[in-house]
C-alpha positions as a printed Julia matrix, in Angstrom:
408×3 Matrix{Float64}:
   0.23   0.0     0.19
   1.33   3.13   -0.97
   2.4    5.55    1.86
   1.58   9.4     1.6
   2.45  12.11    3.99
   0.63  15.3     3.84
   1.66  18.43    5.84
  -1.41  20.83    6.24
  -1.86  24.22    7.88
  -4.35  26.67    7.68
  -3.57  30.34    9.21
  -6.52  32.08    8.84
  -9.25  30.74    6.51
 -10.26  26.96    6.37
 -10.18  26.93    2.57
  -6.63  25.41    2.46
  -8.27  22.64    4.88
 -10.88  21.78    2.71
  -9.19  21.59   -0.57
  -6.49  19.24    1.11
  -9.12  17.26    2.69
 -10.8   16.64   -0.63
  -7.31  15.26   -2.29
  -6.53  13.19    1.02
 -10.05  11.36    0.53
  -9.19  10.85   -3.11
  -5.79   9.49   -2.19
  -7.42   7.17    0.69
 -10.22   5.91   -2.14
  -7.61   4.93   -4.38
  -6.05   2.78   -1.87
  -3.35   4.87   -0.48
  -2.18   4.72    3.48
  -2.17   8.54    4.13
  -1.14  10.39    7.34
  -1.98  13.98    7.77
  -0.04  16.27    9.86
  -2.34  19.01   10.95
  -1.44  22.2    12.69
  -4.54  24.33   12.77
  -7.21  24.99   15.48
 -10.86  23.69   15.63
 -12.31  20.28   14.55
 -11.33  20.64   11.16
  -8.89  17.59   11.03
 -12.2   15.39   11.17
 -12.58  16.1     7.34
  -9.71  14.09    6.52
 -11.76  10.84    6.28
  -9.79   7.65    5.67
  -6.5    9.14    6.91
  -4.48   9.2    10.1
  -4.54  12.71   11.6
  -1.35  13.87   13.64
  -2.15  17.11   15.58
   0.62  19.32   15.73
   0.98  22.22   18.47
  -1.67  24.41   16.71
  -1.14  27.91   15.45
  -2.86  30.78   13.36
  -1.91  33.92   11.87
  -1.49  36.71   14.38
  -3.49  39.19   12.29
  -4.52  39.48    8.75
  -1.27  40.76    7.51
   0.19  37.5     8.62
   2.82  38.99   10.62
   3.65  36.49   12.87
   2.35  32.84   14.18
  -0.06  32.71   17.22
  -0.14  29.86   19.49
  -3.01  28.7    21.86
  -2.7   31.84   24.01
  -3.23  34.01   21.36
   0.3   35.61   21.8
   3.2   35.1    19.19
   5.12  31.68   19.15
   8.83  31.56   20.55
  11.83  29.73   19.56
  11.17  26.94   22.05
   7.59  26.38   20.7
   8.91  26.15   17.14
  11.5   23.58   18.13
   8.94  21.53   19.71
   6.86  21.65   16.83
   9.49  20.84   14.55
  10.38  17.92   16.61
   6.77  16.61   16.69
   6.43  16.96   13.06
   9.91  15.05   12.26
   8.62  12.35   14.93
   5.46  11.73   12.98
   7.29  11.57    9.62
   9.98   9.22   11.15
   7.15   6.84   12.39
   6.09   5.69    8.88
   7.62   4.75    5.59
   6.5    6.92    2.68
   6.37   6.77   -0.95
   5.08  10.47   -1.27
   5.39  13.71    0.56
   3.26  16.51    0.08
   3.1   20.22    1.58
   0.05  22.23    1.18
   0.9   25.76   -0.35
   4.67  25.63    0.66
   6.99  26.97   -0.98
   4.62  29.35   -2.41
   3.33  30.45    0.88
   3.55  29.41    4.71
   7.0   31.24    4.66
   6.5   31.34    8.63
   6.76  27.38    8.58
  10.06  27.3     7.0
  11.56  26.41   10.48
   9.81  23.01   10.51
   9.23  22.38    6.56
  13.17  22.59    5.49
  13.97  20.09    8.18
  11.25  17.79    6.92
  12.64  18.17    3.57
  15.92  17.8     4.63
  15.0   14.69    6.61
  13.34  13.08    3.34
  16.58  13.54    1.51
  18.54  11.71    4.07
  16.44   8.7     3.54
  18.1    5.53    1.95
  15.08   5.62   -0.73
  13.51   9.15   -0.71
   9.73   9.81   -1.13
   8.58  11.83   -4.33
   7.9   15.26   -2.96
   5.13  17.52   -4.14
   3.82  20.83   -3.64
   0.19  21.41   -3.59
  -1.04  24.87   -4.3
  -4.17  26.61   -5.3
  -4.23  28.54   -8.93
  -3.97  32.16   -7.58
  -1.06  32.86   -5.43
  -1.01  36.28   -3.3
   1.15  38.48   -5.22
   4.53  39.1    -3.95
   6.18  42.66   -4.99
   9.48  41.59   -3.89
  11.17  40.08   -6.79
  13.68  38.4    -4.69
  10.99  36.75   -2.45
   9.34  35.33   -5.78
  12.58  33.96   -6.83
  13.53  32.39   -3.38
  10.28  30.56   -3.56
  10.81  29.39   -7.09
  14.51  28.25   -6.14
  13.08  26.26   -3.28
  10.75  24.42   -5.26
  13.45  23.65   -7.76
  15.71  22.56   -4.84
  13.46  20.24   -3.24
  10.32  19.17   -5.11
   9.75  16.73   -7.87
   6.38  18.58   -9.12
   4.12  21.39   -8.11
   0.53  20.5    -8.37
  -1.44  23.33   -9.45
  -5.03  23.12   -8.61
  -6.53  25.05  -11.45
  -6.84  25.43  -15.15
  -4.49  27.33  -17.16
  -7.11  28.3   -19.87
  -8.49  30.5   -16.73
  -5.49  31.71  -15.06
  -1.95  30.11  -14.99
   0.6   29.8   -12.35
   2.41  32.37  -13.97
  -0.14  34.92  -13.9
   0.72  35.5   -10.2
   4.29  34.13  -10.26
   6.0   34.97  -13.38
   9.28  33.22  -12.26
   7.55  29.76  -12.23
   8.16  29.34  -15.95
  11.48  28.5   -14.84
  10.02  25.43  -13.23
   9.17  23.99  -16.63
   7.62  20.48  -16.48
   7.63  20.27  -12.7
   4.26  22.52  -12.71
   1.41  20.07  -13.17
  -2.26  21.29  -13.51
  -4.76  19.13  -12.14
  -7.79  21.02  -12.76
  -9.93  22.62   -9.97
 -10.47  20.82   -6.61
 -14.18  20.71   -5.99
 -16.76  18.34   -4.5
 -18.77  16.27   -6.62
 -21.6   17.7    -8.66
 -24.13  15.49   -7.12
 -24.16  17.26   -3.75
 -27.15  16.27   -1.91
 -29.83  18.64   -1.79
 -30.86  20.11    1.98
 -33.99  19.05    3.64
 -37.51  20.44    3.02
 -37.21  23.95    1.22
 -34.2   25.39    2.63
 -32.09  27.3     0.13
 -34.98  27.64   -2.42
 -35.63  31.08   -3.8
 -33.23  32.54   -0.96
 -30.25  34.82   -0.84
 -27.44  32.72    0.79
 -24.89  34.78    2.47
 -21.72  32.66    3.44
 -18.21  33.75    4.77
 -16.29  30.18    4.77
 -14.65  29.87    8.1
 -15.27  33.49    8.83
 -12.18  34.37   10.32
 -12.52  37.46    8.14
 -15.98  37.67    7.28
 -17.55  39.71    9.97
 -17.82  42.99    7.98
 -19.59  41.05    5.1
 -22.12  39.36    7.96
 -22.95  42.54    9.43
 -23.54  44.57    6.36
 -25.86  41.55    4.86
 -28.05  41.14    7.98
 -28.7   45.04    7.37
 -29.18  44.81    3.36
 -31.81  42.16    3.92
 -34.11  44.75    5.09
 -33.96  46.37    1.91
 -34.23  43.66   -0.29
 -37.37  41.74    1.25
 -38.51  40.01   -2.01
 -36.31  37.23   -1.11
 -35.81  35.18    2.22
 -32.2   35.7     3.15
 -29.97  32.74    5.0
 -26.87  33.88    6.58
 -24.33  31.28    7.33
 -21.95  32.03   10.13
 -18.64  30.41    9.86
 -16.89  28.61   12.89
 -14.26  31.17   13.11
 -16.5   34.16   13.19
 -15.64  36.56   16.03
 -18.0   36.13   18.91
 -19.04  39.69   19.24
 -20.06  39.74   15.41
 -21.94  36.63   15.9
 -24.18  38.42   18.79
 -24.57  41.29   16.67
 -25.61  39.49   13.45
 -28.13  37.43   15.53
 -29.73  40.34   17.13
 -30.24  42.4    13.91
 -32.09  39.66   11.98
 -35.73  40.52   11.11
 -38.42  38.12    9.86
 -37.41  36.68    6.6
 -33.8   36.45    7.38
 -32.13  33.21    8.97
 -29.06  33.35   10.77
 -27.34  29.78   11.38
 -23.98  28.14   11.65
 -22.47  27.4     8.35
 -23.72  24.14    7.11
 -22.16  20.94    5.51
 -24.79  21.07    2.82
 -23.89  24.53    1.75
 -23.43  23.22   -2.27
 -27.0   21.86   -2.12
 -28.06  25.41   -0.64
 -26.47  27.05   -3.66
 -28.19  24.65   -6.14
 -31.59  25.84   -5.02
 -30.84  29.43   -4.26
 -31.83  32.77   -6.21
 -28.43  34.39   -5.3
 -24.98  33.43   -3.24
 -23.29  36.49   -1.46
 -19.93  35.59   -0.46
 -16.29  36.3    -0.42
 -14.17  35.06   -3.38
 -12.28  32.04   -1.92
 -11.3   29.2    -4.0
 -13.59  26.84   -2.58
 -16.49  29.05   -2.51
 -16.14  30.1    -5.92
 -16.02  26.42   -7.04
 -19.13  25.67   -5.19
 -20.83  28.65   -7.29
 -19.52  27.49  -10.45
 -21.0   23.82  -10.05
 -24.37  25.15   -8.65
 -24.61  27.71  -11.75
 -26.07  30.38   -9.59
 -25.93  34.13   -9.75
 -23.45  35.78   -7.28
 -22.35  38.83   -5.5
 -18.82  38.44   -4.35
 -16.86  40.78   -1.73
 -13.27  39.69   -2.31
 -11.15  39.71    1.19
  -8.51  42.5     0.38
  -7.26  43.27    3.94
  -3.5   43.71    4.28
  -1.59  42.49    1.26
  -4.18  40.19    0.07
  -4.55  39.9    -3.64
  -5.75  36.55   -4.48
  -9.52  36.99   -3.97
  -9.64  40.41   -6.07
  -7.98  38.64   -9.12
 -10.48  35.58   -8.74
 -13.38  37.99   -8.37
 -12.33  39.97  -11.48
 -12.03  36.77  -13.4
 -15.35  35.46  -12.65
 -16.97  39.24  -13.46
 -15.06  39.36  -16.78
 -17.06  36.13  -17.59
 -20.26  37.42  -16.49
 -20.26  35.06  -13.75
 -20.58  37.44  -10.62
 -21.03  41.16   -9.51
 -18.16  42.39   -7.65
 -18.29  44.73   -4.47
 -14.99  45.93   -3.41
 -14.43  45.44    0.35
 -13.48  49.26    0.7
 -16.87  50.11   -0.73
 -18.72  47.56    1.48
 -21.87  49.15    3.13
 -25.51  47.81    3.83
 -26.79  50.12    1.17
 -24.32  49.16   -1.29
 -24.54  45.32   -0.81
 -28.36  45.67   -1.19
 -27.42  47.68   -4.59
 -25.16  44.82   -5.73
 -27.61  42.3    -4.91
 -30.55  44.11   -6.69
 -28.51  44.5    -9.89
 -27.42  40.81   -9.68
 -30.86  39.56   -9.33
 -32.03  41.45  -12.35
 -29.08  40.19  -14.61
 -29.3   37.2   -16.85
 -28.28  33.9   -15.21
 -24.41  33.03  -15.69
 -23.45  31.22  -18.72
 -21.75  27.89  -17.77
 -18.03  27.88  -17.58
 -16.1   24.85  -18.8
 -13.27  24.15  -16.74
 -12.25  20.88  -15.09
 -13.14  20.29  -11.58
 -12.04  16.84  -10.86
  -8.64  17.92   -9.42
  -8.74  15.96   -6.18
  -8.79  12.5    -8.11
  -6.23  14.1   -10.8
  -3.94  14.91   -7.86
  -4.22  11.45   -6.48
  -3.25  10.01   -9.54
  -0.23  12.01   -9.81
   0.97  11.53   -6.32
   0.41   7.85   -6.47
   2.05   7.44   -9.95
  -0.73   6.38  -12.08
  -0.64   8.57  -14.88
   1.85   9.54  -17.67
   5.19  11.38  -17.01
   5.67  14.99  -16.93
   4.47  16.79  -20.07
   6.79  19.2   -22.13
   6.21  22.42  -20.65
   3.57  22.95  -17.74
   0.52  24.36  -19.06
  -1.31  21.42  -19.74
  -3.54  19.12  -17.76
  -1.69  16.27  -16.03
  -4.29  14.04  -14.22
  -5.9   12.2   -16.92
  -6.69   8.57  -16.08
  -5.67   7.46  -19.48
  -1.99   8.61  -19.32
   0.64   6.67  -21.18
   2.52   5.11  -18.19
   3.85   5.67  -14.87
   5.22   8.71  -13.2
   8.55   8.68  -12.65
  10.07  11.69  -10.43
  12.54  13.55  -12.69
  15.91  13.32  -10.53
  17.2   16.88   -9.77
  20.37  18.19  -11.21
  23.71  17.96   -9.51
  24.01  20.64   -6.82
  20.24  20.98   -6.93
  19.63  19.59   -3.89
  21.09  19.23   -0.29
């Protein structure tokens, strides 16, 4: 049985966990033995069905600028904490035999975790037979204005990794759109298609979602302004019932404020596992513009208003929102312009617009990623701008040896 060691750490939103969980499930369904090293807070580790989950000392971003890591006390972690967590990660990795090692986001983000991930990679290279090493990244990266930092990310990938799995469609947005230097990685870049749940998501019970305006904020760590604006905007657009879903990481004071402001015709409740089914019935989705939510919107084919998260140096969601708007798939309201009145106007405009035309992109990225990781598809293509997860590939994947001097 193929062994896969998968490192996952979310720092603010939970989208990284959800995407990684779908890939892990696909690996388990394909017969792999998967261990997930998980360093986040909350119960999201339960999403990794079919895998063994090793809980590392939890951490999150200290603020929306990702200026530091904060531990359970909410204060920045120190060198002793980092050493303990590094040792816990290496102990978990050393407890098994692995054919593949996957890091989620790193080295194209999660620079704060270099203290544990570089020792992990060094450990893997020191084994008599090292595992194949993969980076798992979404289609759009947060823009890094520092050219030196971009070059270091690519150099790290070239030094340690056999392949970079890009969970997207180069016809919609290639990796080089937000990281031009990635062109230097050549055929190590492997497009898998988008990682999304199956299209046959079960419908919710009764009439939940039918004709509703469904407001969601993912995990909710950065969604309080949208929730607060939505509960007031609902009073200005009473023709449709509103359903406001509060994420598990939404600050408690915001939850109380939204619940207190809700009027008849507006339901406020925790985020739901059947969210994709709600969107299949809804009149309109109102959300931020995270990867997973936009894949759910795409699958449902519903009208959408998106308010992309743009605090600090965030550029990923604004770019994704713009791409959807250019294709007539969403009305965009900038976060800086968010108010109850502006949101109500955007909702009214979206409801009056024609329904979105289907967007033909591949969304079987979880299964395609599993095939690549497990070596059940063809070898690297010439160049990176093509899908590489086809089940009818010509042979087995053989990790390309790194050039002399290109690894420790």
